[in-house]
Structures are given as structure tokens and as C-alpha cells.
N, C-alpha and C positions, 0 to 999 in steps of 0.2 A: 646521573640519577643510577643508583644500585640493581640490576638485573635478577630476579630472584628467581632462579629458574630448578635450583634442586628443593626437593621435600625436609619442614622443617625435624631435625635429629630429637628439640632437648624446646622447653618453655623459652629463654633469652631470645631462640632463633622470635618466635612465636610475638614475640613481645618486643622486637624490633621491629619487621612487619606494620603490629599494632600502628606503635608508633610511626614507622613512617610514613603510612594512608594518614594516618590524624596530620599528620605533619602535612602530607598531600590537599587532604579536603578540607582541614579547618585550620589552620597556618601559615597559608597564601601570604601575607606577608604583606595585609591591609597597611591600604594609606601608604605604600612605600612613595617615600619620593621624588618626583624623574628630577632626572635631568636637568640644574638647570639651565644649561647651555643650547638643550634642545626645543626644536623648532614642531616638533610636534605637542597636541592638544594634549592634556593631560587629560581629559577622558576618551582619548584616542588606547592612548599608551595604557589606562584601568583597564579596557574590554580587551586590550591586544594582552595582558597578559591574563584577565582572565581565561581565554587563549589558548594562550599558553598550559597555564595549570590543566585547564581538563586534558589540554590532547597526549602531553605528558602522563598525567596517568591513567588515566582508561579507555584512551583510543586503541585502539585492537590492536594493531601498528607503531606503536608511541616508540618502538626502538628504530622505528624509520625515517624519525622527521629528521628531515635537516636540520645546516646548523644555521637557523636565523635569529640576530639580534631585534628582537620585538620591539624594544626601545628605538626602531632604526626608520619601523614599518608605519605612514602615515595617513593607511586604507585598512580597518580592521579584517573586512569582506576580502581583498587581495592577499592579507597575512595569512587568513585564517587558509587557501586556497593553494598557497605554498606548501603548508605543510603537507596535506592530502597525499598520502603511497596512491601509485601509481594505478593500484588493483580498484581505489574510491573513485566510485561514481554516486556514491550517497550520502556522506558527507554533509551536512547541510549548516546552516546560519542565519540567524532571521533577527533583525530588530525589532520584528512585532513578535514578540513567542505567546504571547496571545491570541494571536489572530489565528499561529499556527494551531495553537492546543487545541483550541476550539473547531479549526476542521478535523481533529482526526475522531472528536465526536460527535461528528455529522450536523455543525451547526457551522453555516457557512453564506456569505452577502455574495447571492448567487441567480441566476434565472430560472436555475431548475430541472436545464437541458446538460446533454452530456454532445460532446460532437465528435467528430473525424474530420479531418482538412485534406480537401482532397488537387487534383491537376489532372484537367482534361489532356489529355496526350496531343487532341487536335487541337487545340487553340492554345495551352497555354494556360487558360484561366481558370484560376484558383476559384474552386467552390468548400462550402460547409456542409456537411450531411448530419441529421438527427440519429443518433445509436438507441436514445430513450430518455426518459422524461418523469421527474418525479410529480406526483400529483401534487396538486393544491398546491402549483407554483405558479411564479408570472409566463414561465412556457406554455404548462399545460392551461392555465386559464385564457392565454390567445388562440389556443385550439392548435397546437406545430405535435407534433406525434414523431415514432419513427416513422426513419426513412425520408422525410422530408426536407428539401434542399433549399440554402439558403443558397444566391445568386448575390443578391446586394446589401452591402450593411453602409447605412447611413446614405443611401440615394447612390451611393458609390463601388470601385470595384472592390473588393476581395480582393489585399495583397497581402507580401510577405513579409511588411510594416506594419498592417493595423490589423492583421486575422486574427490574434488575441483576443483582441476588444470584442470581440463573440462573448469571449467567461468574464473578461477581467472587469471591461466594462461595467461604470453605476446606469449607464438608459443607452439601448439601440433602438434605431431602427431597420426594421431585416425585411429582404424582397424575394419572398419566394422564388424558388426555379423549377417552372414547368419541362418538363424533357421527354425528349423524344429521339428519337434516331436520325433527326434531321438537324436537334440540338439543342441550347437548353434557350429557352425564354423567357423574359418577365412575368410572374404572377404579381398574386396579393402581396399586399406589404401590413406589420404591423408595429406594434413598439410594447418596446418593456421596461420597464426599473427592476432594479434586480434588491431582492427583498433579505431582512437573515433571516433563512430559514433552519429547521431540524428537521431534517431529512432520515427517515428511514429508509436502514440497505437493505431490504426486504421489500424488492419491489412487485416482483411476480408468482404466484403458483400455476399452474398447470399439471390436469390427469390425462394420458392419454389412451385411451385402447385401442390398443391394434395385435389385430395375429395373437391373442389370447393373456397378452400382458399385459398391465392396471402400471402405465409408464409416467413417474410423476415427476413432474420440472420445480425444478427453482432460482431465481435468479438472487443473483446476491450483489451487490456493489460495492460495497466495503465493507471489512472487517471493522465495524465497532463495539467495541464489550457492553455499552450501554444498550445494544437494541436485538443482545442475546433473550431477549423474552418474543422480543419480536422473529427471532429464530424459531425457537424453541412454539412458538402460533404457528407458524409456517407446517415445520414439519409435523405436530401432531397433526393440522388438518388432513395433511397429504396418508399416516398413518390410518386414519379415520376414514377414508376411500380405500381404503387393502391394495396399497400399489403394490405393484413384485421387483419394479424394480426405479433406481431415481436415476435423473439427469441433470449434476449442481449445472450451472450455467458461472462462470469465472471468466467470461471471457472479456468484460473491461476491469473488471477488477484491481484494484492497484494493491492491495493487500488492509494490513491495516496491525491492531494488539494482535497479540499471542496471544494474551487472555480466552478472543474472540473467536481463533480458531482453533484453540484448548475445545472448546466450547462445542464447535460444530464438529469435530473430527470425535470427540465423548457424544457426538450424537446418531453416530450414521456404523461408526464402528460396528466391528462385534463384540457383545455384549457380554461373553466373556473376558475381552481384553482389558472393558471397560469397568465392571464391575471390579477386577482384580488390579484395577489403575496404573497399568500397563502403561511400561516407560510411551511416550510420544516420538521425544526430540532430546537431543539432549546438547548441551550451551562448550562450546571451549572460549575461554577471557584470552586475555597475554594472559604472560607467564606471572605476572608477580597476583591479579584476582583469581585466575583458576586456581592456581598453588594453594590460596589462604582457604578459599570454598573447596576447594576436597576436603583439608584440613582439619577445617572445626567442619566440614558437614553440612554443611550451607544446603542441599540437598534443591529446594527449589532454586537455587542461582543458576544451577548447572545440569538440569534439566526438569525436561513437562511431561509430566502423566497424564493420562486420561484420567476423565473426573466423571466419577462417576454416581456422584450425585445430581448430575443436567438431571432434564426431568420430563425429557422423549426418548428416548435410545430407535432409534431402527435397526439396530442388527446389522446392517449389509452386509453379505456374501461376497459384495462387487457395485463398482459406481461408473459411471460414466461423468465426464467432468468435461464440458467446451470452454475453449481457454484461445486467446487467440493475444497477439507481439506483445500489449500493456496486461498482462496477465504476472503480476509481482507477489515476493513475499509473503504474505501469511498464504497469498493464493497456492504460490508453490509447497509453502510447507503445510497443508490439506495436502494435495497431491500426494507428495513425499513420503508426510505423514502417516498416511492412510494405505500405500499400497506396502509399506513393511507387513502389513495386517492383513490385506484382501488385494485382489486385480481390480486395478485403476487404469482405464480407458482413459485417452486423451484425446480428444475430439476438438478442430481447430487450427489452427495455428502456431510453432514453438512459443511456448511462454518466456520469460522475458531476462531469466538469471538474477534472481538474487534469494542469497545465500547468508545472509551478513542479517546482522541485527541489529538496533541503536536503542538510545534513551534521550531523550529531553532532556539539557538541563542549563539551570538558570545561574545568575549569581548566588541568590539566596541560597541556594542547591553546596557552595563552594565557601563560602562568608561568613561570618556570622556577623558583623557590625552593616547592620542597614545603610548608614551612614557612609560606609565603602563605595558600595555601589547602586546607591541610590537613584543618581544619576545615567545608569546605565542598567536599571530592574528589567528592560521590556525584551533588552538578548538575550538568545539563546542558540544553543547549542547544537545541536543533534549532533554526534559523532557516530562510530562505526564503535562495540564496544565486544562483538563476537560472531561469531559463521557458528553455520545450526550443520547440524545431522539426523537422520531418521536412527530409527531401531537400529534400523541392518549397517548404518555407520555412513548412508549418500550422504555428499555434502560436495561443495566448491562447484554446482550445475551453474557454471560462468554463462554460459548456453542456451539455457533454460535449456526447458521437459522439452522435446519433438515429438508431436503429435501423433499416435497411433494409427487414427487419420485424417490425414490434412486436408481442411476442407476452405474453402475461402467463405468468409464474409463478404459477401456481397451483400453491401450498402442503398447503391442502388434500384435494386432489386429487393426492398426490409420489407418480409412479415413482420406482425408485432414477436414477442418475443414471449414463445411455449405455445405459441403457431406450429401444426408438427407437418407442413412446409417451408418452418425456416431450415436454409441450409445445414447449417450444426446439428439441430435438434432432430432434422430431419436425419442426419447421417447417422446421431447416436439413436437412433428408434429401430433404423435396420438393421444395425450391428447387433440390435437388441432383438430383435424379432428373426429376422432370417427374411427377410421379405423386405420389397423394394414399395416404398411412398408413389402413385401416383400423383405427379403433379395437377393443386387447382386449375383450373381452366380459364381460372376468373386472372388467375398471376399475370404482371406486366412483367415484361424485360424488354431493359436495353441493352444496347451490345454497343455504347459508346465506350472508349479504351479512356482510362485514367486512374492514377496511382494515390494513394494515400500519402500524406510524406508527415500525420502527423495528428493529435487528439486529443481534445482535455473536456477535463468538468470545475476544474478548479487550481484557481493559482498557485493551490499548494499540492499536485499529480504527485512531482518529482516528491516530496515528501512523504507522501501517502505509499509508495513503494517500497520506502523504509520500513523492514520489519518491527514493529514498534514494543521496549516491553513496557509494561505496565508500570503506571505512577509508583504503585503497591511494591514493587521490584526498586527502581528507584532511592524507595522510601529506604527499604531495607537495605540497603548497598548504604547508605549512610550512618542510618541508623545502631549500625550491626559492629561499627565501630568505637557506639561511645563508650 
């Protein structure tokens, strides 16, 4: 495949590029007859070809693909993994794209809780601890809450081989742990069955009055454009309480769609930049797509601006954002996008480091004849297709954003989200006001050493860390070459 590195000098080159992309997108040798001597099933060969067609087309690092003959590969998922660029820890393949896309929209088969998994340093025992619980879910109905310890799973120990059952299983029995400085003892047990849920990611707002400040708090669990109206409602409620400052809690937020981040940033940024539809971030695709988009002036494909039509505008001149080690993707776009215009104080832990974006592509996006892909129509790829930068050109933050104020999210001594004694929120309040908050006398404190090794809410957590181009972007990419 030719690499198109230069600007187009005449119409013939434009015609050639359009023909090239048309050939790639819609002329992918559908129904290609497999080698009759091959022992690999035709279904696998067709999936492999779909993988090759996508990765050699829109993949950001398409020109770094290894020379692998897909007709010799008998495992499509392993073949996909072999193609990934060395820096790519995000591109994904699935044979259940419907469930993946539902997850991006907040539709999950879930118990409705988010968990951190840890190991006690003194005993080596594994445990889980509740980070937060969505309302009106099996976990909430069972009375579970932030800070609860899960000591046993189905009357047995939690192990490295079964701990994800606490998130992925269809039904479970869990035994809560009672923690003291002497150790952990089993408490009451509850049983739960997972349900298909529609989960509003705007879980909590609060206002704390401290030292002449009215500090608004917003906990946001995932960037889902379908719930932008929930963001509007939450911010309007804070605005009506005349907040002077805002603390945005993204400590457990793995990311989501570009449009949800665009909406949130437009609701927070200084109104002069929002009303002027100024630049939020720019996109850098692979050379083929970037050159074409720039020549055709498809601005929406290479730049995201603030949106002046958002219904609520806080017009902030600074913001505090709470972060954790899994704060990623659209959360990091929010941090770096706003930081080009206002001071952003990061409180908590270093973020994940996700400076790229992806698109979910299905066989129907690449092939015209349904008969060709009917047997693998629920497969999907989520390849990395671009890197992004803020209005000042900041990009490639592979190691994440380091907090201005480093604070441990001490879950064994957890306070409710939005409580001013929560360590991260407390540190933000103290930085805003310049005064120290005295801890509640009723605060519990346990000093048993432990280490967290994982956290999970969904089987698609890894995918949520991908900054997702919206369906409209995918449609535009296909339609503009027709």
C-alpha cells in the first residue's frame, strides 16, 4: 500500500486518494475464495481478512504492521494481537460487539458496584472493597456501600483465579469483612443476581461551605453522551446554590466518548472561549487520513471545539480535579483540554496516560454484501486511529498526569463520596480555602497494611479507557468517500 505523505497538488491526486480509500473501505474482495489446501476454516479466514483490512487502513500505526500472512493464522484474536504496535496497549477485538457498544452507552449486566481488589501485607489474603454503588441496583438493594469489605466469595476465599467473578459472574454470594487492628473477621452475607442496568454516570453532587467558600462537588463515573442532560441537571443545581469553586471527581472514571468530554468541558470553561467556539483539542490521524481531511477541510475530523450551545455554563476561572491511577481517556482530555485555558489543580494519584482515540468498527462498516459477513457480523474491532493534543499542543503523556497534590485514596477508612472528610476532597477543599479541616471525631482508622492490585466495574473496563470517537464520526468517515 502506498503511503501518502505529501499535500495534494492537483485534482488527479485527490481522485487517486478517494479511489484508494473507496477500494479499502468498500472493495475489500468480498467473498475471496480461501486456499483449498488450507486447514483453517473459512469463517476464521474471513475474520482475519476483516482484521487486515481495518488495520492496514485506519490504524494509527498502519505503516508499522508486521508482515504476517493472515491466511496462515488459525486464531483471529491472536492474529490481531500480533499486529499491534509496541506502544499500543488499547486496541481491542471482540466477538460480541453488541455487548461492547451497550457498555459504552451505560447499559451493563452488572451488580451495580465498582470494586478495588487488594491484598493484606501481613497475611497475603485477598479482599475486595467497594468504591461506589449505583442506586437502585442489586448491590444497592443488598445494602452495600462505599468502604464495605468483601472477605469471602461463595463461602470461599477470594483468589487470583476467581476475584473477577465479583464483577463478571451472573450471581454470587459475598460475605462482608469486619476490620479491626487485630485483623478481619467474617460478618453478614448477601446474595445478588446481576441485572441488565441503565446506569447514570452522574452519581453524586454536594456543596460544602468552608471559610467563606461554597465548594461544589461532582462525581462523574464515565463519559457517556447519552447522559449529557444529567451533567446539565447536576451543574444547574450547583449553579443555583451559588458555588464559588468546583471539585470534579474523576478518580474512578476510565473515560468514554469525545462528545461527552466536549460537552462537559464546554459547560465548565471560561464563557468567552466557549461562546467563541474555540479549540478544545486537535486530532492527528495516520498520514493517509490526515492529509485527506486537511485538504478537504473536514474540520470536524481533525479538531474539536467548545460548543456554545450547552445549556449550563459555569464560566470557571480554575478547577480542582480528583484523580486516580485509572483516570484515563476522556478524563485526561478534560484535564489537558481545560488546562490550556484555566489552572487545573490535580489532586490524588497519577492518571493512566491515554493520549489516543479509537473507533469501533464492524464488518458492516467495511463490506457492502451482508451475505459475506453474516456469519461474523457480531465481531468488532476498536483500533487506535489517532492521537490528540490540547490547544497548546500538549500530547503523548504516556506516563499520565502527575498530581499537584498527592493523596492516597484510603478505601479501608473510606468516607462517602462528597463528604468533606474524604481524603481527596478534603485536600482540594484545604487547597481552595487555605485552611485545615479537622477530621470528624467519629472517623474510623485502621492501620493494617495492604496493597491494591486491580479495580473493576465492568468486563469492558479496558475498552472504556479508550477515548471513543462517536458514531457520527464513524459515519462521516465512511460517507464522505461515497
